Short mmCIF file of the C-alpha atoms (twelve columns), coordinates in Angstrom:
data_MODEL
# 
_entry.id   MODEL 
# 
loop_
_atom_site.group_PDB 
_atom_site.id 
_atom_site.type_symbol 
_atom_site.label_atom_id 
_atom_site.label_alt_id 
_atom_site.label_comp_id 
_atom_site.label_asym_id 
_atom_site.label_seq_id 
_atom_site.Cartn_x 
_atom_site.Cartn_y 
_atom_site.Cartn_z 
_atom_site.pdbx_PDB_model_num 
ATOM 1   C CA . MET A 1   19.101  -111.520 -20.589 1 
ATOM 2   C CA . ARG A 2   18.413  -110.649 -24.195 1 
ATOM 3   C CA . SER A 3   16.592  -107.369 -24.776 1 
ATOM 4   C CA . THR A 4   13.971  -107.019 -27.489 1 
ATOM 5   C CA . ARG A 5   14.056  -103.750 -29.342 1 
ATOM 6   C CA . VAL A 6   10.899  -102.518 -31.064 1 
ATOM 7   C CA . PRO A 7   11.595  -100.811 -34.396 1 
ATOM 8   C CA . LEU A 8   11.091  -97.058  -34.052 1 
ATOM 9   C CA . ALA A 9   8.685   -96.883  -37.014 1 
ATOM 10  C CA . LEU A 10  6.489   -99.617  -35.556 1 
ATOM 11  C CA . LEU A 11  6.503   -97.958  -32.141 1 
ATOM 12  C CA . ALA A 12  5.425   -94.668  -33.700 1 
ATOM 13  C CA . THR A 13  2.584   -96.400  -35.516 1 
ATOM 14  C CA . VAL A 14  1.337   -98.055  -32.316 1 
ATOM 15  C CA . VAL A 15  1.527   -94.795  -30.359 1 
ATOM 16  C CA . CYS A 16  -0.281  -92.916  -33.123 1 
ATOM 17  C CA . ALA A 17  -3.040  -95.522  -33.320 1 
ATOM 18  C CA . THR A 18  -3.459  -95.445  -29.539 1 
ATOM 19  C CA . MET A 19  -3.731  -91.667  -29.541 1 
ATOM 20  C CA . LEU A 20  -6.299  -91.702  -32.341 1 
ATOM 21  C CA . HIS A 21  -8.376  -94.290  -30.494 1 
ATOM 22  C CA . ALA A 22  -8.214  -92.277  -27.283 1 
ATOM 23  C CA . ALA A 23  -9.199  -89.107  -29.099 1 
ATOM 24  C CA . ALA A 24  -12.201 -90.670  -30.862 1 
ATOM 25  C CA . PRO A 25  -15.402 -88.929  -29.735 1 
ATOM 26  C CA . PRO A 26  -17.950 -91.005  -27.787 1 
ATOM 27  C CA . ARG A 27  -20.814 -92.470  -29.767 1 
ATOM 28  C CA . THR A 28  -24.128 -90.663  -29.687 1 
ATOM 29  C CA . LEU A 29  -27.494 -92.197  -28.940 1 
ATOM 30  C CA . ALA A 30  -28.475 -91.894  -32.619 1 
ATOM 31  C CA . GLN A 31  -25.328 -93.735  -33.709 1 
ATOM 32  C CA . GLU A 32  -25.825 -96.521  -31.173 1 
ATOM 33  C CA . CYS A 33  -29.620 -96.844  -31.559 1 
ATOM 34  C CA . ARG A 34  -30.269 -96.083  -35.211 1 
ATOM 35  C CA . LEU A 35  -34.022 -96.776  -35.145 1 
ATOM 36  C CA . LEU A 36  -34.587 -93.906  -32.709 1 
ATOM 37  C CA . GLY A 37  -33.967 -91.368  -35.471 1 
ATOM 38  C CA . ALA A 38  -33.599 -87.640  -34.882 1 
ATOM 39  C CA . GLY A 39  -35.340 -87.396  -31.509 1 
ATOM 40  C CA . PRO A 40  -34.640 -85.037  -28.587 1 
ATOM 41  C CA . LEU A 41  -31.777 -87.182  -27.267 1 
ATOM 42  C CA . ALA A 42  -30.243 -88.052  -30.660 1 
ATOM 43  C CA . SER A 43  -27.034 -86.105  -29.942 1 
ATOM 44  C CA . ALA A 44  -26.677 -87.357  -26.353 1 
ATOM 45  C CA . ARG A 45  -23.288 -88.976  -25.798 1 
ATOM 46  C CA . LEU A 46  -22.950 -92.478  -24.356 1 
ATOM 47  C CA . ALA A 47  -20.963 -92.292  -21.139 1 
ATOM 48  C CA . ARG A 48  -20.207 -94.066  -17.883 1 
ATOM 49  C CA . LEU A 49  -22.348 -92.242  -15.354 1 
ATOM 50  C CA . PRO A 50  -22.516 -92.702  -11.566 1 
ATOM 51  C CA . ALA A 51  -24.481 -95.733  -10.397 1 
ATOM 52  C CA . GLY A 52  -28.223 -95.187  -10.758 1 
ATOM 53  C CA . MET A 53  -27.855 -92.081  -12.944 1 
ATOM 54  C CA . LEU A 54  -29.267 -92.501  -16.456 1 
ATOM 55  C CA . LEU A 55  -28.894 -88.990  -17.881 1 
ATOM 56  C CA . ARG A 56  -26.958 -85.815  -17.154 1 
ATOM 57  C CA . ALA A 57  -27.461 -82.523  -18.988 1 
ATOM 58  C CA . GLY A 58  -26.283 -79.279  -17.409 1 
ATOM 59  C CA . SER A 59  -28.108 -78.952  -14.094 1 
ATOM 60  C CA . VAL A 60  -30.581 -81.692  -14.997 1 
ATOM 61  C CA . THR A 61  -30.153 -85.337  -14.010 1 
ATOM 62  C CA . VAL A 62  -32.483 -88.310  -14.366 1 
ATOM 63  C CA . THR A 63  -32.038 -91.459  -12.289 1 
ATOM 64  C CA . ALA A 64  -33.415 -94.978  -12.613 1 
ATOM 65  C CA . GLN A 65  -35.583 -94.205  -9.595  1 
ATOM 66  C CA . ASP A 66  -37.001 -91.150  -11.399 1 
ATOM 67  C CA . VAL A 67  -37.968 -93.280  -14.408 1 
ATOM 68  C CA . ASP A 68  -39.557 -95.901  -12.145 1 
ATOM 69  C CA . GLY A 69  -41.581 -93.133  -10.499 1 
ATOM 70  C CA . GLU A 70  -42.862 -91.811  -13.825 1 
ATOM 71  C CA . ILE A 71  -43.863 -95.261  -15.025 1 
ATOM 72  C CA . ALA A 72  -45.714 -95.897  -11.748 1 
ATOM 73  C CA . LYS A 73  -47.927 -92.846  -12.390 1 
ATOM 74  C CA . ALA A 74  -49.312 -94.289  -15.638 1 
ATOM 75  C CA . SER A 75  -52.502 -96.355  -15.944 1 
ATOM 76  C CA . ALA A 76  -52.048 -100.126 -15.755 1 
ATOM 77  C CA . ASP A 77  -52.145 -100.766 -19.527 1 
ATOM 78  C CA . VAL A 78  -49.809 -97.883  -20.371 1 
ATOM 79  C CA . ARG A 79  -47.537 -98.838  -17.478 1 
ATOM 80  C CA . ALA A 80  -47.010 -102.270 -19.010 1 
ATOM 81  C CA . GLN A 81  -46.058 -100.648 -22.330 1 
ATOM 82  C CA . LEU A 82  -43.645 -98.244  -20.637 1 
ATOM 83  C CA . GLU A 83  -41.974 -101.110 -18.772 1 
ATOM 84  C CA . ARG A 84  -40.915 -102.392 -22.205 1 
ATOM 85  C CA . SER A 85  -40.018 -98.873  -23.352 1 
ATOM 86  C CA . ARG A 86  -37.944 -97.467  -20.510 1 
ATOM 87  C CA . LEU A 87  -35.625 -95.710  -22.937 1 
ATOM 88  C CA . PHE A 88  -38.624 -93.773  -24.252 1 
ATOM 89  C CA . ALA A 89  -39.766 -93.070  -20.683 1 
ATOM 90  C CA . LEU A 90  -36.320 -91.611  -20.001 1 
ATOM 91  C CA . GLU A 91  -36.632 -89.394  -23.068 1 
ATOM 92  C CA . LEU A 92  -40.051 -88.105  -21.984 1 
ATOM 93  C CA . LEU A 93  -38.823 -87.265  -18.488 1 
ATOM 94  C CA . ALA A 94  -35.606 -85.646  -19.757 1 
ATOM 95  C CA . VAL A 95  -37.520 -83.497  -22.248 1 
ATOM 96  C CA . LYS A 96  -39.955 -82.418  -19.544 1 
ATOM 97  C CA . ARG A 97  -37.165 -81.326  -17.186 1 
ATOM 98  C CA . LEU A 98  -34.925 -79.709  -19.809 1 
ATOM 99  C CA . LEU A 99  -37.793 -77.724  -21.330 1 
ATOM 100 C CA . ALA A 100 -38.835 -76.572  -17.859 1 
ATOM 101 C CA . VAL A 101 -35.335 -75.132  -17.312 1 
ATOM 102 C CA . GLU A 102 -35.288 -73.438  -20.720 1 
ATOM 103 C CA . ALA A 103 -38.816 -72.066  -20.252 1 
ATOM 104 C CA . GLU A 104 -37.898 -70.533  -16.910 1 
ATOM 105 C CA . GLN A 105 -34.809 -68.896  -18.410 1 
ATOM 106 C CA . TRP A 106 -36.943 -67.573  -21.290 1 
ATOM 107 C CA . ALA A 107 -39.574 -66.251  -18.874 1 
ATOM 108 C CA . LYS A 108 -36.937 -64.349  -16.891 1 
ATOM 109 C CA . ALA A 109 -35.342 -62.958  -20.050 1 
ATOM 110 C CA . THR A 110 -38.706 -61.764  -21.391 1 
ATOM 111 C CA . LYS A 111 -39.882 -60.582  -17.932 1 
ATOM 112 C CA . ARG A 112 -42.827 -62.956  -18.107 1 
ATOM 113 C CA . GLU A 113 -44.906 -63.714  -15.032 1 
ATOM 114 C CA . LEU A 114 -43.227 -66.558  -13.124 1 
ATOM 115 C CA . GLN A 115 -46.246 -67.418  -10.963 1 
ATOM 116 C CA . GLU A 116 -47.918 -69.458  -13.708 1 
ATOM 117 C CA . THR A 117 -47.661 -73.237  -13.669 1 
ATOM 118 C CA . GLU A 118 -44.643 -74.966  -15.169 1 
ATOM 119 C CA . THR A 119 -46.832 -76.579  -17.841 1 
ATOM 120 C CA . ALA A 120 -48.299 -73.233  -18.895 1 
ATOM 121 C CA . ARG A 121 -44.834 -71.668  -19.010 1 
ATOM 122 C CA . VAL A 122 -43.456 -74.462  -21.222 1 
ATOM 123 C CA . GLN A 123 -46.468 -74.195  -23.550 1 
ATOM 124 C CA . ALA A 124 -45.942 -70.444  -23.855 1 
ATOM 125 C CA . TYR A 125 -42.231 -70.970  -24.494 1 
ATOM 126 C CA . LEU A 126 -42.864 -73.473  -27.283 1 
ATOM 127 C CA . GLY A 127 -45.566 -71.192  -28.645 1 
ATOM 128 C CA . SER A 128 -42.976 -68.432  -28.965 1 
ATOM 129 C CA . VAL A 129 -40.725 -70.813  -30.929 1 
ATOM 130 C CA . ALA A 130 -43.427 -71.293  -33.579 1 
ATOM 131 C CA . ALA A 131 -44.851 -67.771  -33.466 1 
ATOM 132 C CA . GLY A 132 -43.448 -66.864  -36.873 1 
ATOM 133 C CA . VAL A 133 -44.881 -69.893  -38.682 1 
ATOM 134 C CA . THR A 134 -47.519 -69.012  -41.265 1 
ATOM 135 C CA . VAL A 135 -49.623 -70.708  -43.937 1 
ATOM 136 C CA . THR A 136 -48.454 -69.964  -47.483 1 
ATOM 137 C CA . ASP A 137 -50.522 -69.751  -50.657 1 
ATOM 138 C CA . ALA A 138 -49.269 -73.189  -51.678 1 
ATOM 139 C CA . ASP A 139 -49.991 -74.975  -48.383 1 
ATOM 140 C CA . LEU A 140 -53.785 -75.088  -48.533 1 
ATOM 141 C CA . PRO A 141 -54.289 -76.313  -52.134 1 
ATOM 142 C CA . ARG A 142 -51.626 -78.975  -51.635 1 
ATOM 143 C CA . PHE A 143 -53.225 -80.235  -48.423 1 
ATOM 144 C CA . PHE A 144 -56.684 -80.176  -50.040 1 
ATOM 145 C CA . VAL A 145 -55.539 -82.228  -53.044 1 
ATOM 146 C CA . GLU A 146 -53.690 -84.760  -50.878 1 
ATOM 147 C CA . ASN A 147 -56.741 -85.305  -48.639 1 
ATOM 148 C CA . LYS A 148 -59.610 -84.671  -51.041 1 
ATOM 149 C CA . ASP A 149 -61.158 -88.093  -50.443 1 
ATOM 150 C CA . ALA A 150 -61.730 -87.257  -46.780 1 
ATOM 151 C CA . PHE A 151 -63.749 -84.066  -47.362 1 
ATOM 152 C CA . GLY A 152 -67.038 -85.592  -48.509 1 
ATOM 153 C CA . GLY A 153 -67.337 -83.546  -51.691 1 
ATOM 154 C CA . GLU A 154 -66.961 -80.109  -50.079 1 
ATOM 155 C CA . SER A 155 -65.191 -77.584  -52.293 1 
ATOM 156 C CA . PHE A 156 -61.879 -75.936  -51.548 1 
ATOM 157 C CA . GLU A 157 -63.544 -72.544  -50.962 1 
ATOM 158 C CA . GLN A 158 -66.033 -74.058  -48.532 1 
ATOM 159 C CA . LEU A 159 -63.203 -75.647  -46.586 1 
ATOM 160 C CA . ARG A 160 -60.692 -72.802  -46.759 1 
ATOM 161 C CA . PRO A 161 -61.269 -71.340  -43.244 1 
ATOM 162 C CA . ARG A 162 -61.070 -74.762  -41.572 1 
ATOM 163 C CA . LEU A 163 -58.109 -75.798  -43.693 1 
ATOM 164 C CA . THR A 164 -56.263 -72.625  -42.758 1 
ATOM 165 C CA . ARG A 165 -56.691 -73.278  -39.030 1 
ATOM 166 C CA . TYR A 166 -55.821 -76.950  -39.316 1 
ATOM 167 C CA . VAL A 167 -52.732 -76.544  -41.536 1 
ATOM 168 C CA . LEU A 168 -51.446 -73.655  -39.400 1 
ATOM 169 C CA . ARG A 169 -51.791 -75.743  -36.240 1 
ATOM 170 C CA . GLN A 170 -50.073 -78.660  -37.952 1 
ATOM 171 C CA . LYS A 171 -47.150 -76.531  -39.173 1 
ATOM 172 C CA . ARG A 172 -46.676 -74.958  -35.743 1 
ATOM 173 C CA . GLU A 173 -46.679 -78.364  -34.054 1 
ATOM 174 C CA . GLU A 174 -44.054 -79.543  -36.543 1 
ATOM 175 C CA . ALA A 175 -41.906 -76.460  -35.862 1 
ATOM 176 C CA . GLN A 176 -42.147 -77.029  -32.116 1 
ATOM 177 C CA . GLN A 177 -41.249 -80.704  -32.479 1 
ATOM 178 C CA . GLN A 178 -38.240 -79.877  -34.644 1 
ATOM 179 C CA . TYR A 179 -37.089 -77.464  -31.937 1 
ATOM 180 C CA . VAL A 180 -37.578 -80.047  -29.183 1 
ATOM 181 C CA . ASN A 181 -35.578 -82.528  -31.276 1 
ATOM 182 C CA . THR A 182 -32.506 -80.298  -30.958 1 
ATOM 183 C CA . LEU A 183 -32.526 -80.379  -27.140 1 
ATOM 184 C CA . SER A 184 -29.436 -82.562  -26.772 1 
ATOM 185 C CA . GLU A 185 -27.609 -80.309  -29.232 1 
ATOM 186 C CA . ARG A 186 -28.418 -77.196  -27.213 1 
ATOM 187 C CA . VAL A 187 -27.587 -78.779  -23.854 1 
ATOM 188 C CA . GLY A 188 -24.609 -81.122  -23.683 1 
ATOM 189 C CA . THR A 189 -26.231 -84.414  -22.695 1 
ATOM 190 C CA . GLU A 190 -24.843 -87.757  -21.531 1 
ATOM 191 C CA . VAL A 191 -26.699 -91.057  -21.117 1 
ATOM 192 C CA . ALA A 192 -25.648 -94.260  -19.343 1 
ATOM 193 C CA . GLU A 193 -24.195 -96.435  -22.103 1 
ATOM 194 C CA . THR A 194 -24.734 -99.932  -20.646 1 
ATOM 195 C CA . TRP A 195 -28.319 -99.181  -19.613 1 
ATOM 196 C CA . VAL A 196 -29.085 -97.649  -23.027 1 
ATOM 197 C CA . ARG A 197 -27.846 -100.717 -24.919 1 
ATOM 198 C CA . THR A 198 -29.950 -103.044 -22.770 1 
ATOM 199 C CA . GLN A 199 -33.113 -100.935 -22.945 1 
ATOM 200 C CA . TYR A 200 -32.800 -100.349 -26.686 1 
ATOM 201 C CA . ARG A 201 -33.177 -104.093 -27.293 1 
ATOM 202 C CA . HIS A 202 -36.428 -104.074 -25.308 1 
ATOM 203 C CA . LEU A 203 -37.673 -100.888 -26.974 1 
ATOM 204 C CA . ILE A 204 -37.471 -102.202 -30.544 1 
ATOM 205 C CA . ASP A 205 -39.201 -105.496 -29.738 1 
ATOM 206 C CA . ASN A 206 -42.469 -104.449 -31.397 1 
ATOM 207 C CA . PRO A 207 -44.130 -104.982 -34.815 1 
ATOM 208 C CA . VAL A 208 -43.169 -101.551 -36.219 1 
ATOM 209 C CA . ASP A 209 -39.461 -101.784 -35.442 1 
ATOM 210 C CA . ARG A 210 -39.288 -105.428 -36.491 1 
ATOM 211 C CA . ALA A 211 -40.680 -104.339 -39.874 1 
ATOM 212 C CA . ARG A 212 -38.098 -101.557 -40.058 1 
ATOM 213 C CA . LEU A 213 -35.330 -104.108 -39.479 1 
ATOM 214 C CA . SER A 214 -36.616 -106.470 -42.193 1 
ATOM 215 C CA . ARG A 215 -34.674 -104.787 -45.033 1 
ATOM 216 C CA . ARG A 216 -37.976 -104.208 -46.839 1 
ATOM 217 C CA . PRO A 217 -39.889 -100.936 -47.319 1 
ATOM 218 C CA . SER A 218 -42.678 -100.520 -44.777 1 
ATOM 219 C CA . LEU A 219 -45.977 -98.685  -44.491 1 
ATOM 220 C CA . VAL A 220 -47.378 -98.291  -40.986 1 
ATOM 221 C CA . ASP A 221 -50.927 -96.989  -40.702 1 
ATOM 222 C CA . PHE A 222 -51.642 -95.571  -37.248 1 
ATOM 223 C CA . GLY A 223 -55.367 -95.451  -36.519 1 
ATOM 224 C CA . ALA A 224 -58.060 -96.757  -34.212 1 
ATOM 225 C CA . GLU A 225 -61.270 -98.743  -34.214 1 
ATOM 226 C CA . GLY A 226 -64.366 -96.567  -34.613 1 
ATOM 227 C CA . CYS A 227 -62.542 -93.932  -36.673 1 
ATOM 228 C CA . ILE A 228 -64.440 -93.596  -39.978 1 
ATOM 229 C CA . ALA A 229 -61.387 -92.555  -42.005 1 
ATOM 230 C CA . CYS A 230 -59.419 -95.433  -40.448 1 
ATOM 231 C CA . GLU A 231 -62.125 -97.876  -41.481 1 
ATOM 232 C CA . THR A 232 -61.878 -96.502  -45.019 1 
ATOM 233 C CA . MET A 233 -58.181 -97.377  -44.984 1 
ATOM 234 C CA . ALA A 234 -58.684 -100.915 -43.625 1 
ATOM 235 C CA . PRO A 235 -59.587 -102.759 -46.867 1 
ATOM 236 C CA . ILE A 236 -56.778 -100.966 -48.721 1 
ATOM 237 C CA . LEU A 237 -54.260 -102.128 -46.129 1 
ATOM 238 C CA . THR A 238 -55.555 -105.692 -46.218 1 
ATOM 239 C CA . LEU A 239 -55.367 -105.835 -50.016 1 
ATOM 240 C CA . LEU A 240 -51.862 -104.394 -50.212 1 
ATOM 241 C CA . GLY A 241 -50.607 -106.440 -47.277 1 
ATOM 242 C CA . ASP A 242 -51.608 -109.668 -49.018 1 
ATOM 243 C CA . GLU A 243 -50.463 -108.597 -52.478 1 
ATOM 244 C CA . LEU A 244 -47.052 -107.230 -51.435 1 
ATOM 245 C CA . LYS A 245 -46.178 -109.916 -48.895 1 
ATOM 246 C CA . GLY A 246 -42.439 -110.585 -49.081 1 
ATOM 247 C CA . LYS A 247 -41.820 -107.316 -50.947 1 
ATOM 248 C CA . ALA A 248 -43.051 -104.707 -48.481 1 
ATOM 249 C CA . ASN A 249 -44.495 -104.583 -44.965 1 
ATOM 250 C CA . VAL A 250 -47.992 -103.155 -44.497 1 
ATOM 251 C CA . LEU A 251 -49.012 -102.754 -40.853 1 
ATOM 252 C CA . PHE A 252 -51.864 -101.285 -38.838 1 
ATOM 253 C CA . VAL A 253 -51.326 -100.000 -35.290 1 
ATOM 254 C CA . ASP A 254 -54.293 -99.146  -33.073 1 
ATOM 255 C CA . VAL A 255 -53.013 -96.145  -31.125 1 
ATOM 256 C CA . ARG A 256 -55.742 -96.431  -28.501 1 
ATOM 257 C CA . LYS A 257 -54.325 -99.821  -27.557 1 
ATOM 258 C CA . GLU A 258 -50.660 -99.067  -28.314 1 
ATOM 259 C CA . GLN A 259 -50.442 -95.591  -26.793 1 
ATOM 260 C CA . VAL A 260 -46.703 -95.629  -26.174 1 
ATOM 261 C CA . LEU A 261 -45.926 -96.779  -29.717 1 
ATOM 262 C CA . GLY A 262 -48.195 -94.047  -31.081 1 
ATOM 263 C CA . SER A 263 -46.493 -91.457  -28.909 1 
ATOM 264 C CA . ARG A 264 -43.040 -92.646  -29.970 1 
ATOM 265 C CA . PHE A 265 -43.900 -91.961  -33.599 1 
ATOM 266 C CA . GLY A 266 -45.526 -88.603  -32.918 1 
ATOM 267 C CA . VAL A 267 -49.105 -89.557  -33.802 1 
ATOM 268 C CA . ARG A 268 -51.425 -86.602  -33.186 1 
ATOM 269 C CA . THR A 269 -54.085 -87.112  -35.849 1 
ATOM 270 C CA . ILE A 270 -55.408 -90.372  -37.299 1 
ATOM 271 C CA . PRO A 271 -55.241 -92.064  -39.647 1 
ATOM 272 C CA . LEU A 272 -51.547 -91.411  -40.150 1 
ATOM 273 C CA . GLN A 273 -49.499 -93.323  -42.712 1 
ATOM 274 C CA . VAL A 274 -45.745 -93.450  -42.142 1 
ATOM 275 C CA . PHE A 275 -43.418 -94.873  -44.809 1 
ATOM 276 C CA . PHE A 276 -39.959 -96.301  -44.057 1 
ATOM 277 C CA . ASP A 277 -37.263 -97.237  -46.564 1 
ATOM 278 C CA . ARG A 278 -35.259 -100.491 -46.621 1 
ATOM 279 C CA . ASN A 279 -32.936 -99.112  -43.931 1 
ATOM 280 C CA . GLY A 280 -35.827 -98.404  -41.563 1 
ATOM 281 C CA . LYS A 281 -35.561 -94.636  -42.047 1 
ATOM 282 C CA . GLU A 282 -38.759 -92.615  -42.171 1 
ATOM 283 C CA . VAL A 283 -39.090 -90.963  -45.570 1 
ATOM 284 C CA . PHE A 284 -42.703 -89.785  -45.783 1 
ATOM 285 C CA . ARG A 285 -45.863 -89.365  -43.729 1 
ATOM 286 C CA . HIS A 286 -49.425 -88.497  -44.628 1 
ATOM 287 C CA . VAL A 287 -52.456 -87.626  -42.483 1 
ATOM 288 C CA . GLY A 288 -55.934 -88.714  -43.537 1 
ATOM 289 C CA . VAL A 289 -57.265 -91.175  -46.082 1 
ATOM 290 C CA . PHE A 290 -54.530 -92.111  -48.554 1 
ATOM 291 C CA . PRO A 291 -55.714 -93.580  -51.887 1 
ATOM 292 C CA . GLU A 292 -54.539 -97.053  -52.850 1 
ATOM 293 C CA . ALA A 293 -52.879 -95.838  -56.061 1 
ATOM 294 C CA . ARG A 294 -50.739 -93.333  -54.193 1 
ATOM 295 C CA . ILE A 295 -49.710 -95.898  -51.596 1 
ATOM 296 C CA . ARG A 296 -48.688 -98.267  -54.372 1 
ATOM 297 C CA . ALA A 297 -46.690 -95.515  -56.035 1 
ATOM 298 C CA . LYS A 298 -44.883 -94.615  -52.815 1 
ATOM 299 C CA . LEU A 299 -44.033 -98.232  -51.965 1 
ATOM 300 C CA . SER A 300 -42.886 -98.825  -55.543 1 
ATOM 301 C CA . GLU A 301 -40.681 -95.760  -55.292 1 
ATOM 302 C CA . LEU A 302 -39.100 -97.326  -52.205 1 
ATOM 303 C CA . GLY A 303 -38.497 -100.605 -54.019 1 
ATOM 304 C CA . GLY A 304 -41.432 -102.547 -52.619 1 
ATOM 305 C CA . GLY A 305 -43.728 -102.617 -55.669 1 
# 
């Protein structure tokens, strides 16, 4: 029998390549599902988990049965939306459980009363995260100028007290959300890779994500029927949608009908305009009535003018 000898240099190359492949870190949820962005599970690693388990993070686990149970609690219309957005339902449930663990640890460390409800404890915990957030001298004038059309002619001085409360609340909510978005960084998190890939395809089957995948800049206006400021935006959106067809996407989403989609994109106040670049990445958002000229300028800046 003739033996075949593999050249030593080639063998070393093969071994090295095999070792590098084996040492490569697992992909994260953000790398696998790029349209999800920098959410709470962005740093979660794709892994092969035990049958039925969808997420594992420290002492916290979430199963397919858990997600089914959460979806079943929703109203009929929202339930139908969550059925198509199970990956988002998993995120909501994971965030709820992970924050509950962190809030309890914080309460014990700060000797806080543990008899309060879990919801109250989590709210207090997140409140402590944003306790140092303040309104600067530049915040109020900037917000006033950007939303002047929505104030009905009232002066800056007349509005100052209300603006202060509103901008402070907005900044604190943003600080809390940024903190929540680092959850999977703080707690090593794994998600079931096969399930994630399947559910991601269902999750992005909606008008907003289809626009983000179009390789064109996109403006999504989140609002609702009966909202006066939203109705002010309507003719602007119609005009720009017709004029920029083929160059940019201009969409309206009624968040009272599409509650899950609104929640996914963090809509708290309407109207909210969210701009995405050609790669589907969010680059800018604005709350309130946004003048046509400024929308044109922003879309032009993104290459959609």
